[in-house]
C-alpha positions in Angstrom: 0.5 -0.1 0.2 1.5 3.4 -1.0 1.2 6.6 1.3 -1.0 8.3 -0.7 -4.3 6.2 -0.3 -2.6 4.8 3.5 -4.3 7.9 5.6 -7.6 7.1 3.8 -7.8 3.7 5.3 -11.3 3.2 6.5 -13.0 6.4 6.0 -16.2 5.7 4.6 -16.9 3.3 7.3 -16.2 6.2 10.0 -18.7 8.4 7.2 -21.3 5.8 7.4 -21.1 5.1 11.2 -21.2 8.5 11.8 -24.3 8.9 9.6 -25.7 6.4 11.3 -25.7 8.2 14.3 -26.6 11.4 12.8 -29.5 9.5 11.9 -30.3 7.6 15.3 -30.0 11.2 17.0 -32.5 12.9 14.1 -35.0 10.0 14.4 -34.6 10.3 18.6 -35.4 13.7 18.0 -38.7 13.5 15.9 -39.9 10.9 18.4 -39.5 13.7 21.6 -41.9 16.4 18.9 -44.2 13.5 17.8 -45.6 12.9 21.6 -46.0 16.1 22.6 -50.3 17.0 22.6 -49.5 20.4 20.3 -47.9 18.8 17.3 -50.2 15.7 17.8 -53.1 18.0 17.4 -51.8 19.4 14.9 -50.7 16.4 12.7 -54.4 14.8 13.5 -56.4 18.1 12.0 -54.5 17.3 8.5 -55.2 13.9 9.0 -58.9 15.2 9.2 -59.0 17.9 6.7 -57.2 15.4 4.0 -59.9 12.6 4.6 -62.8 15.2 5.1 -63.8 14.0 8.4 
């Protein structure tokens, strides 16, 4: 292995790991937001309006 590519070993794995951690954090934040009563009421209003109920 030459010196030019040696520093990049494992970079794709690190990038995937960082994206996975960020996605998990974002999903956790969405769960917290969606559990709030205000957001739940807003979403239910949107669904009722879309379904014509």
